[in-house]
C-alpha positions in Angstrom: 0.0 0.0 0.0 2.9 2.4 0.8 4.4 1.7 -2.6 1.1 2.5 -4.3 0.8 5.8 -2.3 4.3 6.8 -3.3 3.7 6.0 -7.0 0.4 8.1 -6.9 2.3 11.0 -5.3 5.1 10.8 -7.9 2.5 10.9 -10.7 0.9 14.0 -9.0 4.3 15.6 -8.8 5.0 14.9 -12.5 1.7 16.4 -13.5 2.4 19.4 -11.4 5.7 20.0 -13.2 4.3 19.5 -16.6 1.2 21.7 -16.1 2.5 24.2 -13.6 5.7 25.7 -12.2 7.5 23.4 -9.8 6.4 20.3 -8.0 4.1 19.3 -5.2 4.6 16.4 -2.8 2.6 15.7 0.4 1.1 19.2 0.0 4.4 20.9 -0.1 5.3 23.1 -3.1 8.9 22.7 -4.5 10.6 25.0 -7.0 12.8 23.5 -9.7 16.1 22.5 -8.0 14.5 22.2 -4.5 14.3 18.9 -2.7 12.6 17.4 0.3 12.7 14.3 2.4 9.2 12.7 2.9 8.2 12.3 6.5 9.7 9.2 8.2 11.3 8.0 4.9 15.0 7.9 4.0 14.4 9.3 0.5 15.4 12.5 -1.3 12.8 13.9 -3.8 14.1 16.6 -6.1 12.1 18.8 -8.5 13.8 18.8 -11.9 13.5 21.4 -14.7 12.7 18.8 -17.4 9.4 17.8 -15.8 10.9 14.9 -13.8 10.7 14.5 -10.0 13.9 12.6 -9.2 14.0 10.2 -6.2 17.2 9.2 -4.5 17.7 6.5 -2.0 20.5 5.2 0.1 23.6 3.4 -1.3 23.6 -0.4 -1.5 24.2 -2.2 1.9 27.9 -3.0 2.7 29.0 -6.6 2.7 30.6 -7.5 6.0 33.1 -10.4 6.1 32.8 -12.9 9.0 36.3 -12.0 10.2 35.4 -8.3 10.6 34.0 -6.9 13.9 31.4 -4.5 12.7 28.2 -2.9 13.9 25.3 -2.3 11.5 23.2 0.8 12.2 19.8 0.3 10.5 18.2 3.0 8.2 16.2 5.5 10.2 13.8 7.7 8.2 13.3 10.0 11.2 16.9 11.4 10.7 17.8 14.0 8.1 18.7 12.9 4.5 22.2 11.5 4.4 22.4 10.5 8.1 19.3 8.4 7.8 21.0 5.8 5.6 22.2 2.5 6.9 25.8 2.7 8.3 28.4 0.1 9.1 31.1 0.8 11.7 34.0 -1.6 11.9 36.8 -1.9 14.4 40.3 -1.2 13.0 
């Protein structure tokens, strides 16, 4: 259901760009070049000049070898974009 809601919102954003100036997502107006992070999601949505609303996510998870002593910090959508992504901290 969340994926469907996101797709519908992206279509609305696309239509807003094509038929108006800027983008709209979750009731927030964005000018071309502006971006936002949806509430409680670790995503970056950016309004593009070519009528496309670009969506960026976190990098692919890191592979941890069994011989490494590492701690994995899970993705947390309540944190700001960039720090919300999964992190792996390993001992030297």
